[in-house]
N, C-alpha and C positions, 0 to 999 in steps of 0.2 A: 684822866681817861683810863679806864681799865682795859686790859688786854682782851682781844677777841677770844671767844671760847676755844678756838683751835690752837691758840698760842699759850693757853694756860697750862700749868703743870698737872700731872696726872692726879695727884691727891686733891687739888683744887677742883678739877673736873668731877671727880667722884663725889665730892661734897655738894655739888650744885646741880648736876644733871638730873632730869626726871623729877623735878619738884618746882614749886612756885618760887618766883624771885622775891627778893627782899621788898619789892615795891607792891606786892600783892598782900592783901589782908587775909590772914588765916594761919593754920598750923604749919609748922615747918615741914612735916612729913605729909605726903599726899594721903587722902583717905583710902580706906579699904572698902571697896565696893563689891558686894556679893549679889548675885541675882541670876535668874534664868529668864523669866518673862519680862519683856519690855512693853509697856503700854504706850499707845499713841492716841491722840484725841479723835482722829478721823481715819477712814479707810484710805482716802487720798494721800494723807501724810504717810501712812504705812507703805503704800505702793511707791511713793517717792523715795522712802528710805531703802526699800528693797532694791530699787534701781541703782542705788549707790553702793551695792555690795562690793566689798574690797576697800572701801574708804573707812575712816574712823567715825562710824555712826553707830548708835545703839539700836540694834535690831533684835538680838537675842543674846543670851549669856555667852554662848560659844563664840560669838564674834568679838568678845573682849570688851573691856571697859577702860576707863582712865587708869585704873590700877595696872592693867596689863600694858597699856600703851606707855606709861611712864617707865616701866622696866625695859620694854623693848627699845625705847629711845636711849636709855642708859647703856644697854649692852651694845647697840649699834655704834654708839660713840666710843666705847672701849675698844671694840674690834676695828674701828676705822671704816665701817660700812655705812650704807644708807638706810636700810630697813632690817628689822629683826622680827622673827616670829618665835614666841615662846611656846614650848610644848611640855608634856607631862613629865618626862624623864630625860636623862642623858641619852639613853638608848633610842628613845623616840626622836631625838635630834639627829641620830644617825639614820634611822629607817625612813623617816618622812622625806628627806630630800632624795634618797635613793629611789623611793617609789615615785617621786615627782618627775625625775629625769630619765628613768629607765623603763623599758617595756619589753615584751617578748621579742626575742631575736637580737637584743642588744648585748654588748660585751662590756664588762667592768674589770678594771685593773685595780687591785687592792694590795697594799704592802703586806708582806708575810708576817710582820710583827703586830698586825692590827689587833685592836681591842677584841677580846674573845667573843663577846656577844655580837659584834659587828660581823666577824668572820662567820659565826653561826647563821646569822640572817642571810648572808650571801650564799652559803652552801646548803641552805634548806629552803626558805621561802622564795628567795629570788630565783634559785635553781628551778623550783617547781613552777614559777611564773614564766620560765623560758629565758632567763637571763644567765649568761655564762660568765663566770668569774675566773680570772687568772691571778694568782698570787705571785707578786714579784719581790725580788730582793730589795729591802728598804734602801740599801746603799746605791741603787741604780743611778747611772748618770743619764744625761739627755739622750745620748746615742742608744744606750741600753733600753731606755723607756720607749724611744721611737721604734725600736725593733719589735717591741711587744704590741704596738698599736695595730689595730685592725680597722677596716672601713666601718665596722659597726661598733667600735669602742666609743661609748658615749660619756663615760665618767672615769676619771683617774682619781682614786682616793689616796689621800696621804694622812699620815699620823706622825708628827715629829715633835719630840722623840716618842718612840713606842713606850707604852706604859708598863712594860715588864722588863725589856732588855735595853731600852733607851737609845736605840740607833737614831741618829739625826739624819733627816733626809735633805737632799739638795732640792728644796721645794721650787726655787726659781727655775732651775734647769728642767725639772719635771714638768713644770707649768708650761714652759716654752714648747717642749716636745708634745705635750698633750694638746695645747691650743693649735699647734701646727697640724695636728691630726683631727681637729674639729671636736675635741672632747672638753667637757667641763672638768674643772679641778675642785675637788672637795678636800677639806682638811679638818681633822679633829684637832682643834687648837686648845684643848683643855689645859695641857701642861704649859703652853706658851701664853696663856692669858695675860695680856698687856705686854709681855716680853717679846712677843712676835706679832707683827702687824701683817695679817694674812693677805690683804688686798694689795698691799705694797709689794708683795712677793709673787703675785700672779694667781692667787687663789680666787675662785669664783663663789664658793659657798663655805662659810666657816661654821664649824659645829662646836658647841660648848656643852659639856656636862655641867650645867650651872649649879648642880648639887655640890660641886667641889668648892673652888675658891670664891665664886660669886656669892653663893649663899653663906658659906664659910663656917657654919656652926653644926654641921652633921645632923640637921633636923629637918631638911627639906629635900624633896625629890623634884627636879625640874631640869629642863634642857632648853637650849636656844639655837636658832639657825639664823645666820646673818648673811645678807647678800649686799651687792654694791651697785646694782642698777635696777631700773624699773622692770625691765623684761624678766629678769630672774625673779624679782619679787612677785610678779603676777603668777609665774609658774609655781613658786613655793607656796604662796598664799592660797591658791586654788587647791593644791594638793592637801595642805593642812586642813582646810575647811572640809574638803571632801572626806578625808580620813577621820574627821571628828577630833582632831588633835586640839587639846585645850589644856591649859595649866590653871590650877586652882588659884583664885585671886588671893587667898591667904598665903599661898606659897610665893606668889609674885611679890606680895607686900614684904614678906620676910626676906626674900632675895634682894629686893631693893634696899632694905635696911642693911643687909650684909655688905652690899656694895660700898656703903659709906665708909667702912673701915678697911676695905680690901687693900688699899694702898699701903697702909702701915703693916697689915698682916703679911702681905707679900714680901715686903722688904725685910721684916724681922725673920720670917720663915726661910727666905733665901739665905740670909746671912747665917742663921743657925744651921741650915742644911749643909752649907759648904763647910762650916767648922766641923760638924760631925763626920762628914764625908772625908775630910782630910785626916781626922783622927782614925777612922776605920781603915783607911788606906795603909796606915802604919802598923796595923796589927798583923802578927805572923800568920794567922789563919786565913787572912784575906788574900785572894789572888788578884782581884781588881775591884774597884768601885766604879759602877756604871752611872756616872754623873757627868753629863756633858759639860758642866761648868768647871770641872777640874782640869787643869792643864795636863795634857798627856792622855786623858781618858778618851775612849772611842767617841768620835764625833765632835771633839772639842773645837776644831778649827772651823767647821761649819757653824757650830753654835756661836762662836765668837764673831763670825761674819754677819749672821742673820738675826741674832737675838740680842736684846738689851739687858737681859738678866735671866735668872733661873728660878724655877719653883722648888718646892721642898720635897719632891718625890724622886727617889733614885734606887738603884739596885746594888747589891753586894754579892759578888761571886766569891765563894770560899774555895780554898785549894781542893784539888781533886781527892786528896786523902781524907777530907772532912766528909762524913756521911750525911745523907739527908736526915737521918734520925738525930744526928748531932745538931743540925740546924733547928730541928723541932725543939730540942732541949734549950737551945739558945733563946728562941722566941718565947717559949713558955716560962722561962726564968725571969723575963723582963717584967718589971713592976709598972713602969710608966708608959710602955708601948702596948696598946691593945692589939689583939689579933682579929683583924677584920678587913673587909673589902672597903673600897672607896679611899679617898684622900682629900686634901684641901681644907679640912676642918682645923679646929684649934688644937686637936689632940694628936699625939704621936701614935703611929701604927707600925707594926712589923708583921709580915706574912710570908711564909715560904712559897715560892712560885715554881720550884722544880716539880715536874709532873703535871703542871697546869698550863704549859706553854706548847702550843701547836705550831709546827713549821712544816712547810711542804715545798719550798722553793730551793732548798739545798744550801742555805746560808751557813755562816759560821756556827759551830757548836760551842757549848759552854761545858768544859770538862767537870767543873765543880758545881755544887748546888748553889742556888740563888735565893736570896731573901730580899724582898722589897721593903724599903724603909720610907716612911713618911714622917717628917719632922714638924711637930706642932709648935705651940707657943710656950712650952715649958722652958725653964732655964737650961742653957746648954750644958753647964757643968753637971746638972742632975741627970740629963740624958746620957752623957758620956759615962758617968758613974754607973748608971743602969746597964748600959751596953757592956761595960767592963764586967759587971756581975753576970750578964748573960754569957759572955765568952768563957768565964770561969766555969759555968755550968756545962758549956759545950765540951770543955776539956775533960770533964769528970768521966 
C-alpha cells in the first residue's frame, strides 16, 4: 500500500499533484486549454451553469479551465491550504486580497520592509479609497502589534523575511494579536515557499509571486493567493472575478511544468546560496550578510524555529567606507550575475538596493550600502570566482 498523499515527501508530491494518475489513459502532463467562449447545447443548461458560479464549471474563459484548476490544486497543496486562486502577476496577488477584505474606513497594518509595489498600492490607491495604512517595525512582538491595533483594523500584512533587508517576522505572535483584534493575517510567502507553512503559523491568506520559484525559469508572470477555509475562499473568489483577475492558461501550464522540478531547484539553490553567503561573510569589505539561514545573522533564531529551509535570495551590507559607486562597480564587473529585478529563476542576479529602500517606522538603519544577491543553478565555484572578480573591481 502506498502512503497517503499527505504523508508523501515534497518532491514526490510535486511530481504527482495536478495531473492524471497512472491508472488513467493519456499524456503525463495535463492539456493546455485556451478559450474565451464556452458553448452549451441549450439555454436551460446555460442557466444551470450560471447558477453554479463559483464552482469548477466551464461558463466563460475568465472562470478558468482544467489548466487553471490543476495549477491551483498544486499550489494549494504546496502552501498547505484548501483553495488557491491564480492571478496575472505577483503584484496582483497582493492587491486582489487587499481589495477583497478592505473598504473605506478600514485600517491596514503593513510591515515597514514590505515589497515596494505593495507599499505603493497602500499609500496611493488604498489611501484614495479611504483605507488608512500604518507601517510597523517588522520585528514587532505580540504586545507591540496589539498596541497598534484599532477597532477598524481589518488586515495585518506580513512579509517574512523582507525581500530587501530580510528581517524575519514572528508570524505566530503577530497572528495571535491580529486575530484577537478581529483582523485577518496576510503573508507574502514568496521567499518561504515550501520552507514556511503559513496556515500552520496562523496566516489566513498566503500570497505567492509564482513568477519566482514556482515557475522557475524567468519567463512567466503569474501570482497566486491561497486560503484555508470556504468562507475566505468565497470572499477571495468573488473579488477576483469582480476585478477580472485572470491568469493566461499558457502561463498556468508553464508554471505547472516548473513546479515539477521545484523541489530539486530549491534544494540546490538553498545549498549554493548558503555556501556563497558564508564566503561573502569572510570578505573584508562586507559588514554583514543578511541571510536568515546563517548562524548569527539577524533573524536567524526565528528562522530556525519556524522555517524548514531557506531560499537563495539574500542581502550583503558592505562596510560604511565602501561607497555606493563602488558597489555599482562590483555589480557591473560580474560576468555570471545579471543586473535585474525578480529572483527565483535558474540564473544568478545582483542588484544594488541602496537608494531604493523606503522606511518610515524608524527601524534600524544600515550604515553601509546594500546589494541584493540571488543564487541560481550555476556551479558554486564559478559564482565565487566571479564575486571575487567583482570585489577586485570594487577596490580599484
